[in-house]
N, C-alpha and C positions, 0 to 999 in steps of 0.2 A: 879894439872898439873904445873910443874915447868916451862917448855917451851911452849910458845904458838905462833903460826904462824899467823902472820896479813897479810892478802892480801888487797891491795888498787886497786880495779878494777873500773874504771869510765867507764860507758856505755853511749854513746851519741847516741841519737836516732834522726835520721833526715829523711826528706822525700826522696823519691827515685831519685828526679831530682838533688838534691845537694849533694848526698852522697860522690861522687868522690871529689868535690871540699873541703868538710870538712875534709875528708881522707887526701888529699894532703897537707891541711894547718896544720893539727895535726902532720903529719909525719915530718914537718919541725920543730916542736917543740920537738918531742920525737921520738926515734927509736922503741918504744915499743907500736905501734898503729897497730890494726888489723881490717880489713875491712870484716864484716859479716863471723866471723869464724865458721867453722863447729865444731863438737864436736871432730873429728880427730885432727883438727889443735889445738884445745884447749889442747887435751891431750899431743900432740907432743912439742908444743911451749909455750903456754900461761901459763900452770901450773908451768913452771920453774921461772917465774917472780914474784916479789912481788908488782910492780906497772905496770898497764897496762891500755891502753885506748882502748876501743872496740867501733868501729863505726858500727852501725846497722840501717837499714831501719825501719820504723814503718808501 
C-alpha cells in the first residue's frame, strides 16, 4: 500500500461527576473535542478528522 491513513484519536475516560469540566477545559485547547459520541456522531463528524479528542465516562 502506497498511501496509509493515520488517525490520532485520544480517548480521555473520566468519572461521571467531572466529565463536563474536563470537556470544557479540553474544548478551550482544541475545537475537535467530542463528549460521549454515539456511533452516528462518529460516522458524521469524527471520521472526517485525523486528530480528535474523545471524552467518555467510565
